[in-house]
BALOBA-1460 file (C-alpha; in Angstrom, 3 decimals):
// residues 348
<rec num="1" residu="x" x="-13.587" y="21.807" z="9.162"/>
<rec num="2" residu="x" x="-12.079" y="21.282" z="12.456"/>
<rec num="3" residu="x" x="-10.532" y="17.860" z="12.723"/>
<rec num="4" residu="x" x="-9.427" y="15.670" z="15.822"/>
<rec num="5" residu="x" x="-8.435" y="12.918" z="13.918"/>
<rec num="6" residu="x" x="-6.195" y="13.026" z="10.715"/>
<rec num="7" residu="x" x="-5.144" y="10.433" z="8.306"/>
<rec num="8" residu="x" x="-2.013" y="10.922" z="6.280"/>
<rec num="9" residu="x" x="-1.976" y="8.949" z="3.089"/>
<rec num="10" residu="x" x="-0.335" y="8.614" z="-0.417"/>
<rec num="11" residu="x" x="-1.934" y="5.528" z="-1.858"/>
<rec num="12" residu="x" x="-5.337" y="4.290" z="-3.149"/>
<rec num="13" residu="x" x="-5.167" y="1.267" z="-1.046"/>
<rec num="14" residu="x" x="-4.345" y="3.178" z="1.924"/>
<rec num="15" residu="x" x="-7.380" y="5.484" z="1.381"/>
<rec num="16" residu="x" x="-9.650" y="2.321" z="1.425"/>
<rec num="17" residu="x" x="-7.843" y="1.380" z="4.889"/>
<rec num="18" residu="x" x="-8.712" y="4.668" z="6.002"/>
<rec num="19" residu="x" x="-12.576" y="4.514" z="5.092"/>
<rec num="20" residu="x" x="-12.441" y="0.883" z="6.965"/>
<rec num="21" residu="x" x="-10.779" y="2.379" z="10.214"/>
<rec num="22" residu="x" x="-13.395" y="5.078" z="10.334"/>
<rec num="23" residu="x" x="-16.133" y="2.567" z="9.764"/>
<rec num="24" residu="x" x="-14.687" y="0.186" z="12.457"/>
<rec num="25" residu="x" x="-14.370" y="3.121" z="15.078"/>
<rec num="26" residu="x" x="-17.912" y="4.507" z="13.919"/>
<rec num="27" residu="x" x="-15.998" y="7.939" z="13.538"/>
<rec num="28" residu="x" x="-18.176" y="10.868" z="13.093"/>
<rec num="29" residu="x" x="-17.504" y="13.862" z="10.958"/>
<rec num="30" residu="x" x="-14.600" y="15.024" z="13.126"/>
<rec num="31" residu="x" x="-11.798" y="13.715" z="11.056"/>
<rec num="32" residu="x" x="-9.841" y="14.731" z="7.875"/>
<rec num="33" residu="x" x="-7.912" y="12.669" z="5.257"/>
<rec num="34" residu="x" x="-4.874" y="14.225" z="3.725"/>
<rec num="35" residu="x" x="-4.045" y="12.658" z="0.334"/>
<rec num="36" residu="x" x="-0.404" y="13.065" z="-0.599"/>
<rec num="37" residu="x" x="-0.395" y="10.568" z="-3.676"/>
<rec num="38" residu="x" x="1.665" y="11.362" z="-6.659"/>
<rec num="39" residu="x" x="-1.761" y="11.997" z="-8.799"/>
<rec num="40" residu="x" x="-4.886" y="13.420" z="-7.836"/>
<rec num="41" residu="x" x="-7.030" y="10.866" z="-5.935"/>
<rec num="42" residu="x" x="-9.798" y="11.022" z="-8.362"/>
<rec num="43" residu="x" x="-7.876" y="9.406" z="-11.000"/>
<rec num="44" residu="x" x="-7.459" y="6.285" z="-8.943"/>
<rec num="45" residu="x" x="-11.300" y="5.978" z="-8.393"/>
<rec num="46" residu="x" x="-12.835" y="6.941" z="-11.794"/>
<rec num="47" residu="x" x="-16.676" y="6.549" z="-12.167"/>
<rec num="48" residu="x" x="-16.937" y="6.104" z="-8.209"/>
<rec num="49" residu="x" x="-18.450" y="8.357" z="-5.557"/>
<rec num="50" residu="x" x="-16.062" y="6.783" z="-2.988"/>
<rec num="51" residu="x" x="-14.370" y="10.118" z="-2.419"/>
<rec num="52" residu="x" x="-17.297" y="12.690" z="-2.453"/>
<rec num="53" residu="x" x="-18.789" y="11.110" z="0.670"/>
<rec num="54" residu="x" x="-15.538" y="11.481" z="2.772"/>
<rec num="55" residu="x" x="-13.692" y="14.574" z="4.199"/>
<rec num="56" residu="x" x="-10.607" y="14.481" z="1.896"/>
<rec num="57" residu="x" x="-8.282" y="17.196" z="1.014"/>
<rec num="58" residu="x" x="-6.136" y="16.425" z="-2.038"/>
<rec num="59" residu="x" x="-2.437" y="17.605" z="-1.545"/>
<rec num="60" residu="x" x="-0.870" y="15.846" z="-4.476"/>
<rec num="61" residu="x" x="0.368" y="19.323" z="-5.855"/>
<rec num="62" residu="x" x="2.612" y="19.670" z="-2.860"/>
<rec num="63" residu="x" x="4.899" y="16.759" z="-3.736"/>
<rec num="64" residu="x" x="5.356" y="15.813" z="-0.232"/>
<rec num="65" residu="x" x="6.655" y="12.249" z="-1.048"/>
<rec num="66" residu="x" x="9.988" y="13.909" z="-1.863"/>
<rec num="67" residu="x" x="12.328" y="16.045" z="0.364"/>
<rec num="68" residu="x" x="12.500" y="18.754" z="-2.296"/>
<rec num="69" residu="x" x="8.453" y="19.136" z="-2.481"/>
<rec num="70" residu="x" x="8.346" y="18.812" z="1.174"/>
<rec num="71" residu="x" x="11.168" y="21.982" z="1.772"/>
<rec num="72" residu="x" x="9.405" y="23.948" z="-1.026"/>
<rec num="73" residu="x" x="5.625" y="23.358" z="0.184"/>
<rec num="74" residu="x" x="6.037" y="23.426" z="3.860"/>
<rec num="75" residu="x" x="4.986" y="26.826" z="4.519"/>
<rec num="76" residu="x" x="1.910" y="26.426" z="2.431"/>
<rec num="77" residu="x" x="0.995" y="23.069" z="4.134"/>
<rec num="78" residu="x" x="1.246" y="24.705" z="7.566"/>
<rec num="79" residu="x" x="-1.066" y="27.739" z="6.497"/>
<rec num="80" residu="x" x="-3.582" y="25.003" z="5.094"/>
<rec num="81" residu="x" x="-3.567" y="22.897" z="8.407"/>
<rec num="82" residu="x" x="-4.267" y="26.105" z="10.229"/>
<rec num="83" residu="x" x="-7.398" y="26.697" z="8.423"/>
<rec num="84" residu="x" x="-8.733" y="22.852" z="8.365"/>
<rec num="85" residu="x" x="-7.176" y="21.628" z="11.915"/>
<rec num="86" residu="x" x="-7.405" y="22.966" z="15.346"/>
<rec num="87" residu="x" x="-6.310" y="20.130" z="17.351"/>
<rec num="88" residu="x" x="-5.479" y="16.504" z="16.575"/>
<rec num="89" residu="x" x="-6.561" y="13.905" z="19.036"/>
<rec num="90" residu="x" x="-5.324" y="11.045" z="16.658"/>
<rec num="91" residu="x" x="-2.803" y="10.913" z="13.908"/>
<rec num="92" residu="x" x="-2.678" y="8.081" z="11.659"/>
<rec num="93" residu="x" x="-0.131" y="7.288" z="9.120"/>
<rec num="94" residu="x" x="1.450" y="4.078" z="7.458"/>
<rec num="95" residu="x" x="4.204" y="1.891" z="8.992"/>
<rec num="96" residu="x" x="6.941" y="4.170" z="7.264"/>
<rec num="97" residu="x" x="6.742" y="7.793" z="8.473"/>
<rec num="98" residu="x" x="5.512" y="10.538" z="5.878"/>
<rec num="99" residu="x" x="6.884" y="14.252" z="5.757"/>
<rec num="100" residu="x" x="3.274" y="15.243" z="6.163"/>
<rec num="101" residu="x" x="3.004" y="12.964" z="9.339"/>
<rec num="102" residu="x" x="6.223" y="14.473" z="10.591"/>
<rec num="103" residu="x" x="5.032" y="18.107" z="10.262"/>
<rec num="104" residu="x" x="1.735" y="17.558" z="12.062"/>
<rec num="105" residu="x" x="3.097" y="15.433" z="14.775"/>
<rec num="106" residu="x" x="5.752" y="18.167" z="15.540"/>
<rec num="107" residu="x" x="3.360" y="21.095" z="15.130"/>
<rec num="108" residu="x" x="0.435" y="19.550" z="17.222"/>
<rec num="109" residu="x" x="2.872" y="17.842" z="19.542"/>
<rec num="110" residu="x" x="1.018" y="14.541" z="19.231"/>
<rec num="111" residu="x" x="2.507" y="11.870" z="21.498"/>
<rec num="112" residu="x" x="3.300" y="8.478" z="20.194"/>
<rec num="113" residu="x" x="0.566" y="7.006" z="22.201"/>
<rec num="114" residu="x" x="-2.100" y="9.020" z="20.139"/>
<rec num="115" residu="x" x="-0.275" y="7.724" z="16.719"/>
<rec num="116" residu="x" x="-2.382" y="5.183" z="14.884"/>
<rec num="117" residu="x" x="-0.732" y="2.814" z="12.016"/>
<rec num="118" residu="x" x="-2.808" y="2.329" z="8.882"/>
<rec num="119" residu="x" x="-2.906" y="-1.427" z="7.417"/>
<rec num="120" residu="x" x="0.301" y="-1.356" z="5.046"/>
<rec num="121" residu="x" x="-0.017" y="-4.853" z="3.522"/>
<rec num="122" residu="x" x="2.982" y="-7.205" z="3.798"/>
<rec num="123" residu="x" x="5.016" y="-4.515" z="5.343"/>
<rec num="124" residu="x" x="2.371" y="-4.916" z="8.450"/>
<rec num="125" residu="x" x="3.476" y="-8.296" z="9.194"/>
<rec num="126" residu="x" x="7.350" y="-8.168" z="9.707"/>
<rec num="127" residu="x" x="10.025" y="-5.610" z="10.747"/>
<rec num="128" residu="x" x="11.525" y="-3.665" z="8.042"/>
<rec num="129" residu="x" x="12.470" y="-0.130" z="7.749"/>
<rec num="130" residu="x" x="12.913" y="1.979" z="4.475"/>
<rec num="131" residu="x" x="14.888" y="4.130" z="3.792"/>
<rec num="132" residu="x" x="17.954" y="2.674" z="5.525"/>
<rec num="133" residu="x" x="19.066" y="4.769" z="8.608"/>
<rec num="134" residu="x" x="22.085" y="6.261" z="6.994"/>
<rec num="135" residu="x" x="19.891" y="8.007" z="4.584"/>
<rec num="136" residu="x" x="17.505" y="9.246" z="7.243"/>
<rec num="137" residu="x" x="20.153" y="10.828" z="9.667"/>
<rec num="138" residu="x" x="21.370" y="13.796" z="7.134"/>
<rec num="139" residu="x" x="17.567" y="14.694" z="6.493"/>
<rec num="140" residu="x" x="16.777" y="14.737" z="10.148"/>
<rec num="141" residu="x" x="19.844" y="17.163" z="10.998"/>
<rec num="142" residu="x" x="18.995" y="19.318" z="8.097"/>
<rec num="143" residu="x" x="15.223" y="19.533" z="9.016"/>
<rec num="144" residu="x" x="16.286" y="20.352" z="12.425"/>
<rec num="145" residu="x" x="18.502" y="23.296" z="11.128"/>
<rec num="146" residu="x" x="15.633" y="24.535" z="8.515"/>
<rec num="147" residu="x" x="12.609" y="23.726" z="10.413"/>
<rec num="148" residu="x" x="13.608" y="23.288" z="14.102"/>
<rec num="149" residu="x" x="12.757" y="19.712" z="14.692"/>
<rec num="150" residu="x" x="14.264" y="16.232" z="13.825"/>
<rec num="151" residu="x" x="12.530" y="13.877" z="11.573"/>
<rec num="152" residu="x" x="11.797" y="10.340" z="12.957"/>
<rec num="153" residu="x" x="14.951" y="8.302" z="12.942"/>
<rec num="154" residu="x" x="14.407" y="4.620" z="13.788"/>
<rec num="155" residu="x" x="16.068" y="1.131" z="12.842"/>
<rec num="156" residu="x" x="12.486" y="-0.133" z="12.056"/>
<rec num="157" residu="x" x="9.480" y="0.926" z="10.867"/>
<rec num="158" residu="x" x="6.567" y="2.412" z="13.302"/>
<rec num="159" residu="x" x="5.577" y="-1.114" z="14.230"/>
<rec num="160" residu="x" x="8.730" y="-1.266" z="15.850"/>
<rec num="161" residu="x" x="7.933" y="1.811" z="18.039"/>
<rec num="162" residu="x" x="6.594" y="0.583" z="21.474"/>
<rec num="163" residu="x" x="4.786" y="3.688" z="22.269"/>
<rec num="164" residu="x" x="2.515" y="3.350" z="19.307"/>
<rec num="165" residu="x" x="-1.246" y="3.687" z="20.359"/>
<rec num="166" residu="x" x="-3.194" y="1.844" z="17.603"/>
<rec num="167" residu="x" x="-2.278" y="-0.572" z="14.736"/>
<rec num="168" residu="x" x="-4.881" y="-1.565" z="12.182"/>
<rec num="169" residu="x" x="-4.476" y="-4.846" z="10.340"/>
<rec num="170" residu="x" x="-6.805" y="-7.223" z="7.917"/>
<rec num="171" residu="x" x="-4.976" y="-9.946" z="9.948"/>
<rec num="172" residu="x" x="-4.447" y="-8.631" z="13.249"/>
<rec num="173" residu="x" x="-3.533" y="-11.962" z="14.777"/>
<rec num="174" residu="x" x="-0.064" y="-11.946" z="12.520"/>
<rec num="175" residu="x" x="0.601" y="-8.066" z="12.685"/>
<rec num="176" residu="x" x="4.185" y="-6.870" z="13.753"/>
<rec num="177" residu="x" x="4.483" y="-5.271" z="17.035"/>
<rec num="178" residu="x" x="7.555" y="-4.231" z="19.118"/>
<rec num="179" residu="x" x="7.876" y="-6.901" z="22.130"/>
<rec num="180" residu="x" x="6.952" y="-4.295" z="24.459"/>
<rec num="181" residu="x" x="4.118" y="-2.686" z="22.580"/>
<rec num="182" residu="x" x="0.681" y="-1.849" z="24.463"/>
<rec num="183" residu="x" x="-0.817" y="-0.924" z="21.222"/>
<rec num="184" residu="x" x="-4.540" y="-1.857" z="20.782"/>
<rec num="185" residu="x" x="-4.738" y="-3.813" z="17.470"/>
<rec num="186" residu="x" x="-7.750" y="-2.870" z="15.486"/>
<rec num="187" residu="x" x="-9.268" y="-5.699" z="13.337"/>
<rec num="188" residu="x" x="-10.624" y="-3.699" z="10.149"/>
<rec num="189" residu="x" x="-11.206" y="-6.933" z="7.928"/>
<rec num="190" residu="x" x="-15.081" y="-6.783" z="8.298"/>
<rec num="191" residu="x" x="-15.217" y="-2.972" z="7.748"/>
<rec num="192" residu="x" x="-13.132" y="-3.298" z="4.594"/>
<rec num="193" residu="x" x="-15.274" y="-5.941" z="3.220"/>
<rec num="194" residu="x" x="-18.287" y="-3.750" z="3.798"/>
<rec num="195" residu="x" x="-16.670" y="-0.947" z="2.090"/>
<rec num="196" residu="x" x="-15.779" y="-2.780" z="-0.856"/>
<rec num="197" residu="x" x="-19.118" y="-4.404" z="-0.968"/>
<rec num="198" residu="x" x="-21.179" y="-0.948" z="-0.798"/>
<rec num="199" residu="x" x="-19.395" y="0.352" z="-3.684"/>
<rec num="200" residu="x" x="-20.640" y="-2.471" z="-5.994"/>
<rec num="201" residu="x" x="-18.201" y="-1.627" z="-8.639"/>
<rec num="202" residu="x" x="-17.969" y="-4.281" z="-11.386"/>
<rec num="203" residu="x" x="-14.431" y="-5.509" z="-12.226"/>
<rec num="204" residu="x" x="-13.172" y="-4.324" z="-15.579"/>
<rec num="205" residu="x" x="-13.426" y="-7.083" z="-18.108"/>
<rec num="206" residu="x" x="-9.626" y="-7.566" z="-18.294"/>
<rec num="207" residu="x" x="-10.096" y="-8.833" z="-14.820"/>
<rec num="208" residu="x" x="-13.352" y="-10.571" z="-14.916"/>
<rec num="209" residu="x" x="-12.271" y="-12.731" z="-17.900"/>
<rec num="210" residu="x" x="-8.791" y="-13.577" z="-16.674"/>
<rec num="211" residu="x" x="-7.725" y="-17.085" z="-16.111"/>
<rec num="212" residu="x" x="-4.495" y="-16.115" z="-14.430"/>
<rec num="213" residu="x" x="-3.814" y="-12.623" z="-12.704"/>
<rec num="214" residu="x" x="-0.035" y="-12.007" z="-12.256"/>
<rec num="215" residu="x" x="1.065" y="-9.145" z="-9.915"/>
<rec num="216" residu="x" x="4.407" y="-7.511" z="-10.712"/>
<rec num="217" residu="x" x="6.595" y="-5.402" z="-8.525"/>
<rec num="218" residu="x" x="7.758" y="-1.951" z="-10.092"/>
<rec num="219" residu="x" x="10.941" y="-3.629" z="-11.503"/>
<rec num="220" residu="x" x="11.515" y="-1.048" z="-14.089"/>
<rec num="221" residu="x" x="10.643" y="1.904" z="-11.893"/>
<rec num="222" residu="x" x="13.316" y="0.830" z="-9.441"/>
<rec num="223" residu="x" x="15.625" y="-0.615" z="-11.984"/>
<rec num="224" residu="x" x="15.741" y="-4.116" z="-10.471"/>
<rec num="225" residu="x" x="15.346" y="-5.461" z="-13.970"/>
<rec num="226" residu="x" x="16.451" y="-4.912" z="-17.474"/>
<rec num="227" residu="x" x="13.701" y="-5.087" z="-20.272"/>
<rec num="228" residu="x" x="15.563" y="-8.282" z="-21.476"/>
<rec num="229" residu="x" x="15.655" y="-9.682" z="-17.741"/>
<rec num="230" residu="x" x="11.833" y="-8.791" z="-17.362"/>
<rec num="231" residu="x" x="11.120" y="-10.646" z="-20.757"/>
<rec num="232" residu="x" x="12.860" y="-13.674" z="-19.655"/>
<rec num="233" residu="x" x="11.322" y="-13.688" z="-16.238"/>
<rec num="234" residu="x" x="7.809" y="-13.485" z="-17.922"/>
<rec num="235" residu="x" x="8.709" y="-16.300" z="-20.479"/>
<rec num="236" residu="x" x="9.778" y="-18.539" z="-17.587"/>
<rec num="237" residu="x" x="6.374" y="-17.694" z="-15.856"/>
<rec num="238" residu="x" x="4.274" y="-18.671" z="-18.597"/>
<rec num="239" residu="x" x="5.983" y="-21.865" z="-19.131"/>
<rec num="240" residu="x" x="5.197" y="-22.856" z="-15.657"/>
<rec num="241" residu="x" x="2.832" y="-26.276" z="-15.739"/>
<rec num="242" residu="x" x="0.251" y="-24.422" z="-13.679"/>
<rec num="243" residu="x" x="0.184" y="-21.510" z="-15.846"/>
<rec num="244" residu="x" x="0.793" y="-22.542" z="-19.354"/>
<rec num="245" residu="x" x="-2.360" y="-24.562" z="-19.770"/>
<rec num="246" residu="x" x="-4.360" y="-21.055" z="-19.495"/>
<rec num="247" residu="x" x="-4.595" y="-18.672" z="-22.355"/>
<rec num="248" residu="x" x="-5.829" y="-15.587" z="-20.840"/>
<rec num="249" residu="x" x="-2.844" y="-14.172" z="-18.715"/>
<rec num="250" residu="x" x="-3.098" y="-10.654" z="-17.055"/>
<rec num="251" residu="x" x="-0.259" y="-8.621" z="-15.849"/>
<rec num="252" residu="x" x="-1.314" y="-6.288" z="-12.905"/>
<rec num="253" residu="x" x="1.604" y="-3.572" z="-12.514"/>
<rec num="254" residu="x" x="2.558" y="-2.093" z="-9.495"/>
<rec num="255" residu="x" x="1.070" y="1.509" z="-8.902"/>
<rec num="256" residu="x" x="4.511" y="2.893" z="-9.144"/>
<rec num="257" residu="x" x="5.569" y="1.069" z="-12.333"/>
<rec num="258" residu="x" x="6.492" y="2.874" z="-15.290"/>
<rec num="259" residu="x" x="3.098" y="1.708" z="-17.259"/>
<rec num="260" residu="x" x="4.060" y="3.303" z="-20.629"/>
<rec num="261" residu="x" x="7.399" y="1.476" z="-20.838"/>
<rec num="262" residu="x" x="6.068" y="-1.697" z="-19.418"/>
<rec num="263" residu="x" x="3.263" y="-1.818" z="-22.012"/>
<rec num="264" residu="x" x="5.835" y="-1.326" z="-24.784"/>
<rec num="265" residu="x" x="8.074" y="-4.050" z="-23.698"/>
<rec num="266" residu="x" x="5.013" y="-6.531" z="-23.397"/>
<rec num="267" residu="x" x="3.673" y="-5.476" z="-26.751"/>
<rec num="268" residu="x" x="6.827" y="-5.764" z="-28.894"/>
<rec num="269" residu="x" x="7.722" y="-9.143" z="-27.281"/>
<rec num="270" residu="x" x="4.562" y="-10.886" z="-26.168"/>
<rec num="271" residu="x" x="1.792" y="-9.597" z="-28.671"/>
<rec num="272" residu="x" x="-1.640" y="-10.682" z="-27.438"/>
<rec num="273" residu="x" x="-0.145" y="-13.301" z="-25.058"/>
<rec num="274" residu="x" x="-0.190" y="-11.129" z="-22.035"/>
<rec num="275" residu="x" x="-2.856" y="-8.228" z="-21.309"/>
<rec num="276" residu="x" x="-1.620" y="-5.383" z="-19.166"/>
<rec num="277" residu="x" x="-4.044" y="-4.068" z="-16.812"/>
<rec num="278" residu="x" x="-3.958" y="-0.409" z="-15.427"/>
<rec num="279" residu="x" x="-2.199" y="0.275" z="-11.841"/>
<rec num="280" residu="x" x="-5.233" y="1.262" z="-9.767"/>
<rec num="281" residu="x" x="-6.147" y="-0.683" z="-6.865"/>
<rec num="282" residu="x" x="-7.503" y="-4.082" z="-7.657"/>
<rec num="283" residu="x" x="-8.923" y="-4.731" z="-4.149"/>
<rec num="284" residu="x" x="-12.177" y="-2.698" z="-4.706"/>
<rec num="285" residu="x" x="-13.083" y="-5.297" z="-7.229"/>
<rec num="286" residu="x" x="-12.162" y="-8.241" z="-4.843"/>
<rec num="287" residu="x" x="-15.711" y="-9.723" z="-4.772"/>
<rec num="288" residu="x" x="-16.128" y="-9.915" z="-8.462"/>
<rec num="289" residu="x" x="-12.622" y="-11.204" z="-9.448"/>
<rec num="290" residu="x" x="-12.278" y="-15.040" z="-9.212"/>
<rec num="291" residu="x" x="-9.419" y="-16.060" z="-11.400"/>
<rec num="292" residu="x" x="-8.229" y="-19.613" z="-11.908"/>
<rec num="293" residu="x" x="-4.754" y="-18.521" z="-10.754"/>
<rec num="294" residu="x" x="-3.584" y="-15.475" z="-8.570"/>
<rec num="295" residu="x" x="0.142" y="-15.264" z="-8.831"/>
<rec num="296" residu="x" x="3.052" y="-12.987" z="-9.001"/>
<rec num="297" residu="x" x="6.022" y="-11.587" z="-6.778"/>
<rec num="298" residu="x" x="5.294" y="-11.318" z="-3.152"/>
<rec num="299" residu="x" x="2.366" y="-8.847" z="-3.264"/>
<rec num="300" residu="x" x="-0.056" y="-7.234" z="-0.669"/>
<rec num="301" residu="x" x="-2.817" y="-7.750" z="-3.440"/>
<rec num="302" residu="x" x="-2.442" y="-11.586" z="-3.384"/>
<rec num="303" residu="x" x="-2.377" y="-11.390" z="0.449"/>
<rec num="304" residu="x" x="-5.476" y="-9.198" z="0.515"/>
<rec num="305" residu="x" x="-7.429" y="-11.345" z="-2.029"/>
<rec num="306" residu="x" x="-6.768" y="-14.341" z="0.157"/>
<rec num="307" residu="x" x="-7.560" y="-12.562" z="3.469"/>
<rec num="308" residu="x" x="-11.027" y="-11.434" z="1.734"/>
<rec num="309" residu="x" x="-11.881" y="-14.416" z="-0.036"/>
<rec num="310" residu="x" x="-10.629" y="-17.513" z="2.070"/>
<rec num="311" residu="x" x="-13.376" y="-19.854" z="0.807"/>
<rec num="312" residu="x" x="-12.793" y="-19.257" z="-3.040"/>
<rec num="313" residu="x" x="-11.328" y="-21.864" z="-5.372"/>
<rec num="314" residu="x" x="-8.547" y="-19.683" z="-6.717"/>
<rec num="315" residu="x" x="-5.092" y="-21.123" z="-6.717"/>
<rec num="316" residu="x" x="-2.488" y="-19.037" z="-5.187"/>
<rec num="317" residu="x" x="1.322" y="-18.896" z="-6.544"/>
<rec num="318" residu="x" x="4.369" y="-16.916" z="-5.689"/>
<rec num="319" residu="x" x="7.412" y="-16.442" z="-8.100"/>
<rec num="320" residu="x" x="10.159" y="-14.757" z="-6.059"/>
<rec num="321" residu="x" x="13.229" y="-13.596" z="-7.427"/>
<rec num="322" residu="x" x="16.111" y="-14.504" z="-5.164"/>
<rec num="323" residu="x" x="18.337" y="-11.906" z="-3.614"/>
<rec num="324" residu="x" x="15.585" y="-8.997" z="-3.305"/>
<rec num="325" residu="x" x="15.582" y="-7.127" z="-0.100"/>
<rec num="326" residu="x" x="13.216" y="-8.432" z="2.695"/>
<rec num="327" residu="x" x="12.358" y="-11.497" z="0.403"/>
<rec num="328" residu="x" x="12.752" y="-14.007" z="3.212"/>
<rec num="329" residu="x" x="10.597" y="-12.119" z="5.609"/>
<rec num="330" residu="x" x="7.937" y="-11.680" z="2.968"/>
<rec num="331" residu="x" x="7.670" y="-15.285" z="2.144"/>
<rec num="332" residu="x" x="7.323" y="-16.276" z="5.941"/>
<rec num="333" residu="x" x="4.562" y="-13.544" z="6.113"/>
<rec num="334" residu="x" x="2.855" y="-15.734" z="3.367"/>
<rec num="335" residu="x" x="3.710" y="-19.278" z="4.745"/>
<rec num="336" residu="x" x="2.286" y="-18.141" z="8.172"/>
<rec num="337" residu="x" x="-1.060" y="-16.616" z="6.700"/>
<rec num="338" residu="x" x="-1.536" y="-19.014" z="3.622"/>
<rec num="339" residu="x" x="-0.414" y="-22.281" z="5.448"/>
<rec num="340" residu="x" x="-0.508" y="-24.879" z="2.622"/>
<rec num="341" residu="x" x="-2.826" y="-22.653" z="0.276"/>
<rec num="342" residu="x" x="0.220" y="-21.268" z="-1.832"/>
<rec num="343" residu="x" x="2.929" y="-22.656" z="-3.921"/>
<rec num="344" residu="x" x="6.191" y="-21.160" z="-4.356"/>
<rec num="345" residu="x" x="8.618" y="-21.254" z="-7.556"/>
<rec num="346" residu="x" x="11.866" y="-19.359" z="-7.082"/>
<rec num="347" residu="x" x="13.570" y="-17.770" z="-10.242"/>
<rec num="348" residu="x" x="17.230" y="-18.114" z="-10.455"/>
């Protein structure tokens, strides 16, 4: 397989976005998708052939999401790439750079004008940067000494790079770009809907029967809440007058959340009052999910459900926790896109 278009991804939702880009640009077989997720990609799409039909290489065993794994597996990655990629015409990555992207951009001397950005949810719609610049610089210098090239260092995410060639989005009219950007903005909304419609996967019963689906960020994984704080927060949410009248409350965890710990906390403190779903992407079931209320902390999944189902009767609610990073920017994104079709209730 000799590829001219390469996608770097590490989340199941980004995989669906990649398929949407390919469909939008009517791409032939001259491409490859490199999967760097923590788990094998098959784990995220059980009972589906949505992987078999596409050119995907699973590199989850390389652990390229951490600098230690990247250093350890750099040589193996280069050897694998030599077998599968002869040249790169376009290199797609997410708004925040990834080590796999850094290696390929350097190895094939890909210009920024031939770099494409994959839809990245909320992060697609406001300027942000993670990790912080002071954490990027030491790794960039170490990488120069060890592998002879600097890692990308920027004050903002790649949407802030005016030289970027392509940016894909479900909501192109609100996508964030540098003021001097000349990037082509690729509208993938129609293709995304066709992708999930073609894979007519019935939503798990836990979703299809839910009155309320509540999206929780990875508060345990990132230690943003203790178990006690999480319990108090969920009790407050369930007591809200727009929530309390419904019995079937389903908690949708973030893909990076500690699912074992979360389930234990919920079982010990809420018994059957709250059901916990798995952490696989919910977007693939969008057309068969119509809860009375879709709520949670600012979440890409809430944003996507609205963008893909604008004529539905679901009520949208946000329950932000004050003090979290980028909260104001995220709220502004929801206000611009949802207009009056969403309500906010701040906690603390």
